[in-house]
C-alpha positions in Angstrom: -10.7 27.8 -59.9 -10.3 29.7 -56.6 -12.9 27.5 -54.9 -11.1 24.4 -56.1 -7.6 25.6 -54.8 -9.1 26.3 -51.6 -10.8 23.2 -51.5 -7.5 21.1 -52.2 -6.0 23.3 -49.8 -8.4 22.4 -47.0 -8.1 18.8 -47.7 -4.5 18.9 -47.6 -4.5 20.5 -44.1 -7.4 18.0 -43.1 -5.1 15.2 -43.9 -2.3 16.6 -42.2 -4.0 16.5 -39.0 -5.6 13.3 -39.4 -2.6 11.7 -40.2 -0.5 13.2 -37.2 -3.2 12.3 -35.4 -3.1 8.5 -36.4 0.5 8.7 -35.9 0.4 9.9 -32.2 -2.9 7.1 -31.7 -0.5 4.6 -33.2 2.5 5.4 -30.8 -0.2 5.6 -27.9 -1.2 2.1 -29.0 2.6 0.8 -29.2 3.6 2.1 -26.0 0.5 0.2 -24.4 1.3 -3.2 -26.1 4.6 -2.7 -24.9 3.2 -1.9 -21.2 1.0 -5.3 -21.9 3.9 -7.3 -22.8 5.8 -6.1 -19.6 2.8 -6.8 -17.7 3.0 -10.5 -18.6 6.0 -11.0 -17.0 3.8 -11.0 -13.6 1.4 -13.6 -13.3 -0.7 -12.0 -10.6 -2.9 -9.5 -11.0 -4.1 -6.6 -8.7 -3.7 -7.1 -5.4 -6.6 -5.3 -3.7 -9.1 -2.8 -5.2 -8.9 -2.0 -8.6 -10.8 -0.4 -11.6 -13.2 -2.4 -13.6 -13.7 -0.7 -17.0 -17.1 -1.0 -19.0 -16.2 -0.8 -22.6 -19.8 -0.3 -23.4 -19.5 3.3 -21.7 -16.0 4.0 -21.9 -15.7 6.9 -24.8 -12.0 6.8 -25.1 -10.8 9.9 -23.7 -8.0 8.4 -22.0 -8.4 10.6 -18.7 -8.0 7.7 -16.7 -4.6 7.1 -18.0 -3.4 10.2 -17.6 -4.2 10.7 -13.6 -2.8 7.4 -12.2 -0.2 8.0 -9.8 1.5 4.3 -10.3 2.4 4.9 -14.0 1.3 2.6 -16.5 -1.4 0.7 -14.8 -4.1 1.6 -17.6 -3.2 2.1 -21.6 -5.3 2.9 -24.6 -5.9 -0.2 -26.8 -8.5 0.2 -29.6 -9.8 3.3 -28.4 -10.7 2.2 -25.1 -9.1 2.2 -21.9 -7.9 -1.3 -20.4 -5.6 -2.8 -17.2 -2.1 -3.5 -18.8 -0.1 -3.8 -15.5 -2.8 -4.7 -12.8 -0.5 -5.8 -10.3 1.1 -2.2 -9.9 -2.8 -0.9 -8.8 -3.2 0.0 -5.0 -6.4 1.5 -5.6 -6.0 5.0 -5.5 -9.3 5.3 -7.5 -8.5 8.7 -8.9 -9.3 6.9 -12.4 -13.0 6.3 -11.2 -13.1 10.0 -10.1 -12.0 11.3 -13.3 -13.9 9.4 -15.7 -16.3 11.8 -17.2 -18.9 9.3 -17.8 -18.8 6.6 -15.0 -17.2 3.9 -16.7 -15.0 2.8 -14.3 -16.0 1.3 -11.1 -13.7 0.0 -8.0 -13.8 -3.8 -7.4 -11.6 -6.3 -5.7 -9.2 -8.8 -6.5 -10.6 -12.0 -7.8 -11.9 -14.4 -5.4 -9.5 -16.5 -5.4 -7.4 -14.0 -3.9 -10.0 -13.1 -1.5 -10.4 -16.8 -0.5 -7.8 -15.9 2.5 -9.3 -13.3 3.6 -11.1 -12.5 7.0 -14.6 -12.7 6.6 -16.2 -9.0 8.0 -19.6 -7.3 8.4 -19.9 -3.8 6.9 -19.5 -2.8 10.6 -15.6 -4.6 10.4 -16.4 -7.0 12.7 -15.0 -10.4 12.7 -16.7 -13.8 13.1 -16.1 -13.3 16.7 -18.4 -10.6 18.3 -16.7 -7.6 19.4 -13.6 -8.1 17.6 -12.9 -6.1 14.5 -10.4 -5.9 11.7 -9.6 -2.4 9.8 -7.0 -1.0 7.4 -5.5 -3.3 5.0 -5.8 -6.6 6.5 -9.1 -6.4 5.6 -8.7 -5.9 1.9 -8.4 -2.3 1.3 -5.1 -1.0 1.0 -4.7 2.9 0.6 -3.8 4.7 4.3 -7.0 7.1 3.6 -9.1 3.7 3.7 -7.4 3.0 7.0 -8.1 6.1 8.6 -12.1 6.1 7.7 -12.1 2.7 8.9 -10.3 3.0 12.2 -12.7 6.4 12.9 -15.5 4.7 11.9 -15.0 1.3 13.9 -15.2 3.0 16.9 -18.3 4.9 15.9 -19.8 1.4 15.5 -18.2 0.1 18.9 -20.0 3.2 20.5 -23.0 2.7 19.2 -23.5 -1.0 19.9 -22.2 -0.3 23.5 -25.2 2.2 24.0 -27.9 0.5 22.4 -30.6 -1.7 23.9 -28.8 -4.8 25.3 -25.2 -3.2 24.9 -22.1 -4.7 26.5 -21.9 -3.6 30.3 -18.9 -1.6 31.2 -16.6 -2.7 33.7 -14.2 -0.3 35.6 -11.5 -2.7 35.5 -11.6 -3.6 32.0 -10.7 -1.7 29.1 -13.8 -0.4 26.8 -11.7 -1.1 23.5 -7.9 -2.7 23.2 -6.5 -1.5 19.7 -3.3 -3.6 18.5 -1.6 -1.5 15.8 -0.3 1.8 15.8 -0.3 2.6 12.0 -2.7 4.7 9.8 -6.3 2.4 11.3 -4.8 2.3 14.8 -4.0 5.7 15.4 -7.3 6.9 13.9 -9.1 4.7 16.0 -7.1 5.4 19.2 -7.8 9.3 18.2 -11.9 8.5 17.8 -11.6 6.5 21.2 -10.0 9.4 22.8 -13.0 11.8 21.4 -15.3 9.2 22.3 -13.8 9.5 26.2 -13.5 5.6 25.7 -11.0 3.6 28.2 -8.6 2.3 25.8 -5.3 1.1 25.0 -3.2 0.7 22.1 -0.4 -1.9 21.7 2.4 -2.1 18.8 5.4 -4.1 18.8 6.9 -1.7 16.5 6.8 1.9 16.1 4.2 4.6 15.7 3.4 4.8 11.8 3.1 1.0 11.3 4.1 0.0 7.4 4.3 3.8 7.0 7.3 4.4 8.8 9.2 1.4 6.7 8.6 3.6 3.6 11.5 5.1 2.0 12.4 8.5 2.6 9.9 11.2 1.3 7.6 8.9 -0.5 4.5 10.0 -1.6 2.0 8.1 0.8 -1.5 10.2 0.4 -3.2 11.9 -2.8 -6.5 13.2 -1.3 -7.8 14.8 1.7 -8.9 13.2 4.8 -10.6 13.6 8.1 -8.6 12.8 11.2 -10.2 12.3 14.9 -9.4 15.3 17.2 -8.2 17.4 13.9 -10.8 17.3 11.1 -9.8 17.7 7.5 -6.5 17.4 6.9 -6.6 19.1 3.1 -3.0 18.7 1.8 -3.6 16.4 -1.5 0.1 15.2 -1.8 1.5 13.9 1.6 4.9 12.6 2.1 5.8 10.1 4.9 7.6 12.2 6.8 4.8 14.9 6.9 2.3 12.2 7.9 4.2 10.8 10.4 5.2 14.2 11.8 1.5 15.1 11.7 0.6 12.4 13.7 3.4 12.6 16.3 1.9 16.2 17.0 -1.7 15.2 17.2 -1.0 12.3 19.5 1.1 14.0 21.8 -2.1 16.6 22.3 -4.4 13.4 22.6 -2.2 11.9 25.5 -1.9 8.9 23.1 -2.1 5.7 25.3 0.2 3.7 23.8 2.3 0.6 24.9 5.2 0.1 22.5 7.5 -2.7 22.2 4.8 -5.5 23.0 3.6 -8.1 20.9 0.4 -9.8 21.2 0.5 -13.4 21.2 -2.8 -14.7 21.9 -6.3 -13.6 22.5 -9.2 -15.4 24.6 -12.5 -14.6 25.2 -14.0 -15.6 28.3 -16.8 -15.1 31.0 -19.6 -12.4 30.0 -17.9 -12.0 26.6 -14.6 -10.2 28.1 -11.7 -10.6 26.1 -8.1 -11.4 27.5 -5.0 -10.4 25.6 -1.8 -11.8 26.2 1.3 -9.9 25.3 4.9 -10.4 25.3 5.0 -8.2 28.7 1.7 -8.8 30.3 -2.4 -9.4 29.9 -5.0 -6.8 29.4 -8.8 -7.5 29.8 -11.2 -5.5 27.0 -14.7 -5.8 26.1 -13.6 -5.1 22.7 -10.6 -5.8 20.4 -9.6 -3.9 17.0 -7.3 -5.5 15.1 -5.2 -3.0 12.9 -2.2 -5.3 12.1 -1.7 -4.3 8.8 -0.9 -6.7 5.9 2.9 -7.3 5.6 3.7 -8.8 9.1 7.0 -10.1 9.8 9.7 -10.1 6.9 9.7 -12.9 4.8 13.2 -14.6 5.2 14.8 -16.9 2.4 16.3 -19.4 4.7 19.8 -18.8 2.9 23.0 -20.2 5.1 24.2 -17.0 7.1 21.0 -15.1 7.3 21.4 -14.7 11.0 24.3 -12.5 10.4 24.2 -9.3 12.2 24.9 -7.7 8.8 21.8 -9.0 7.1 18.7 -6.9 7.2 15.0 -6.3 5.9 14.2 -2.6 6.4 16.5 0.6 5.5 15.5 3.8 7.0 18.3 6.4 6.7 20.7 5.1 3.7 22.8 8.1 4.3 24.2 6.3 7.6 26.2 3.8 5.1 29.1 5.2 3.0 32.1 3.4 1.6 30.3 -0.2 2.0 30.0 -3.0 -0.1 26.3 -3.9 -0.3 24.2 -6.3 -1.8 20.4 -5.8 -2.2 18.1 -8.9 -2.9 14.5 -8.2 -4.3 13.0 -6.9 -7.5 9.9 -4.6 -6.2 10.0 -0.9 -5.2 11.4 -1.1 -1.8 14.4 -3.2 -3.3 14.9 -0.8 -6.0 14.6 2.3 -4.1 16.7 1.1 -1.1 19.3 0.4 -3.9 19.2 3.6 -5.5 19.3 5.3 -2.2 22.6 3.4 -1.4 23.9 3.8 -4.4 24.2 7.5 -4.3 26.1 7.7 -1.1 29.6 8.2 -1.2 32.0 5.4 -2.0 29.4 2.6 -1.6 29.3 -0.5 -4.3 25.8 -1.7 -4.6 25.0 -4.6 -6.3 21.0 -5.7 -6.8 20.5 -9.3 -7.2 17.0 -10.1 -8.6 16.2 -14.0 -9.4 14.1 -13.2 -12.8 15.4 -11.9 -15.8 13.9 -8.2 -15.9 11.8 -6.1 -13.4 8.3 -6.6 -13.9 6.7 -5.3 -10.9 7.9 -1.8 -10.1 6.8 1.8 -10.6 7.4 3.8 -14.1 9.7 6.3 -12.6 11.4 3.6 -10.8 12.3 1.5 -13.9 13.3 4.9 -15.4 15.7 6.0 -12.7 16.9 2.4 -12.1 18.2 2.5 -15.6 19.7 6.1 -14.8 21.7 4.5 -11.9 22.9 1.5 -13.7 24.0 3.9 -16.3 26.0 6.2 -13.9 27.5 3.4 -12.4 25.7 3.8 -9.1 24.0 0.1 -8.9 25.0 -3.3 -10.4 21.8 -5.2 -11.3 22.6 -9.1 -11.7 19.5 -10.5 -13.0 18.8 -14.5 -12.7 20.5 -14.5 -9.7 19.9 -15.7 -5.9 21.9 -15.6 -2.6 23.0 -18.8 -1.5 25.4 -18.3 1.4 26.3 -14.9 3.3 29.5 -14.7 5.0 31.0 -12.3 7.5 32.9 -10.3 4.1 31.5 -11.6 1.4 28.2 -13.1 -0.1 27.6 -16.2 -2.5 25.4 -15.8 -5.6 24.0 -18.3 -8.1 24.2 -16.7 -11.3 22.5 -18.4 -14.1 23.2 -21.8 -12.4 26.9 -20.6 -11.4 28.3 -19.4 -7.9 30.0 -16.4 -7.9 31.9 -15.0 -4.3 31.6 -11.5 -4.1 33.1 -9.1 -1.2 30.3 -7.7 1.1 29.8 -5.6 4.2 25.9 -5.3 4.3 23.1 -7.1 2.9 19.3 -6.0 2.7 16.6 -8.6 1.7 13.3 -7.1 0.5 11.1 -10.7 0.1 7.9 -9.0 0.9 6.3 -10.1 4.4 4.7 -13.0 6.2 0.8 -11.7 6.8 -0.8 -12.5 10.0 -3.0 -15.0 8.8 -1.6 -17.9 11.0 -2.3 -15.5 14.0 -5.7 -14.5 13.2 -6.8 -18.3 12.3 -5.4 -19.3 15.8 -7.6 -16.7 17.6 -10.3 -18.0 16.1 -11.4 -15.7 13.4 -13.2 -17.4 10.2 -11.9 -17.0 6.9 -13.6 -17.0 3.3 -14.1 -15.5 -0.3 -14.9 -11.9 0.3 -16.6 -10.0 -2.0 -16.2 -6.2 -1.3 -16.4 -4.7 -4.9 -19.3 -2.4 -2.8 -17.1 -1.4 -0.1 -14.1 -0.5 -2.7 -16.7 1.4 -4.8 -18.0 3.4 -1.5 -14.7 4.2 -0.6 -14.2 5.6 -4.4 -17.2 7.7 -4.2 -16.5 9.0 -1.0 -12.9 10.1 -2.2 -14.7 11.9 -5.0 -17.1 13.7 -3.0 -14.0 15.0 -0.5 -12.0 16.0 -3.6 -15.6 18.0 -4.5 -15.9 19.7 -1.2 -12.1 20.3 -1.1 -12.2 22.4 -4.3 -15.6 24.3 -3.2 -13.9 24.9 -0.1 -10.7 26.3 -1.5 -12.5 28.6 -4.3 -13.1 32.0 -3.1 -16.5 33.2 -2.6 
């Protein structure tokens, strides 16, 4: 009798834990389905490298879903990991590193998205000999990738120059001209200094490139990376401010040869394979060109009447410089939402966020929660299904569900993305075509995993 009671008691306990487990799994799957439904609001998929999950090898441990810094890109459905919000993925590759059975590899976006990409060799060389492209313009979006490519590209140029038949160096011609002072351009410049090359860097903007345009305290790196002239930077989480401050310190020591405020307008290859680079301020002759332009390019304008007014801007750096203002933010991505929240928390500001769709479908989960809180507290007013039709000196006109509404206004920020420099690249003769960068992306992911492993070993006391 006692054995029967013990058996029944054990069955009850097992059933209790089993029901709890099933309930938890049901909740996880329900959340995954909700994420998948949100993901359907966007018709586009991953914009660059992203995980490919082999369901035959996936064991359903959910590790990959826990490590993704972008939120619910991945989720568990039917006991397997799946991509539910691919458009959010920017290729951190932490999921591939964390998978214990190797079921995840990093692949590139669909061929249709790769069709308008410049053709590059594994050495980053374009269809024009001695002209190179590094960084996100080549398809790999992470800052770490850009830093690695800038460094490795200069190494390739040096090897090519010293090999039999390499280019003859002229004292009145630069060894290499680097266009861009973002992550890839800075890395290339530092490596050129290390290799004692006669180089010059040109940028129409400021040091940091796209990184300098990020909101304050934005997390920009999540793994160690090796910087030329410094060594391995081992901090695992790096904010925008920390990275730019670090760059400035290293560049000061390196005597960074940068010409700021110059826009490259044309590049022509002439006799002896020497390039002439024409900018808004002059001309430069060089044996090799490294294009580290970034992908965002110039801000995309709306073509709305009054958009030329001084109060209409496309970039926000210091939100605390604006108080007691009536502000309109246009856009539905992370940049627009973060700007709206930043300005909404400044004293006396009245912030309206205009978005053309019926709901946010492409922002990080953290921003989704924070914007809801800002709306609840009255810090930000969100107007969905709306577009601006006219900007006036003291007001803006919005079309909301087909009806015109005019609201008082002091400043407008537009976050509609950027226009990539595709036209410029085609103008100077660079060939384009479908690219399969899967192997490159997977190689980057493996390198990240090796860096993390090495860092963990170095950090562990002997």
